[in-house]
N, C-alpha and C positions, 0 to 999 in steps of 0.2 A: 204492474204487479210489484209491490214493494218487497223488501227482504223478509218481512214477517210472514206475508202470505206465501211466498215461495218456500219458506221453511216449513210451514204447516202442510203445504201440498207435498213436499218431499217426505216428511215424516209419515203422513197418512199413506202415501203410495208405497213407502218402504215397508211398512207393516203389512199392508195388503198383499204385496208381492211375496214377502217372506212367508206368510201363512199359506199362500198358494204353492210355494216351492218346497215347503217342508216335507211332504210325503213323496216327492219325486225321487225315484231311484233308491229308496230305502228297502232293504231286504231283511226279513226277520231271521233269527237264528235257526228256526226250524226249517227254513227253506234250503239251506246248504249243508248243515251238519247238525249233530246232536247238541242241544242247548247245554250250557254250563249249569252245573248244579246251583240252585238258589236263584236262578234268573228265569224270567218269563220267556216261554218259547217265542213269543212275538216281539221280544226286545230286538232293536236293530243291531246289526253287526257293526255297521259304520254309517254315520249320518251324513258325512260330507258337509258339515255345517259351515266350515270356512269358505268353501267354494260357493255354497248357496248364498252366503252373506255378500260375497263379491258380486254375484249375479244380481242380487236384490238391489244393491247400491247402484249398479249400472242401470238397471231398469227404472229405479226411482228417479235417478238423474235424468233419464230420457223422458219420463212422464212429466217431470217438472219443467224441462226445457220445452216440451210441446205446449204445456199450459202457459208458459211465459210467452212463447211465440203467438199463441192465440190471443193472449191478453193485450200484447202491444200492437198486434196487427189490426185489431178491431173487427175480426171476423164475427165474434159473438159480442153483441152490445148488451150491457146491463140495462134493465128497464128503467125508464125515467119515472121516478116516484115523486110526487109532490107531497110534501109534509104539511 
């Protein structure tokens, strides 16, 4: 696996993990107290985005590392295509 492939795997894994983590732990304003005037009752109180980005980066690094280990170990072989 070259650096370009590893970068593509990292970016795709990062976005997929981030999109999966975004709704985790988010509570709407209507769940704990009266919403502020002019805001939607379902608007989040606190998103925890910084913490989620750190977890996302760690997860994407782990996915990329697993992909790298699989690529260099030869567990999965690409098909032999004759052109």
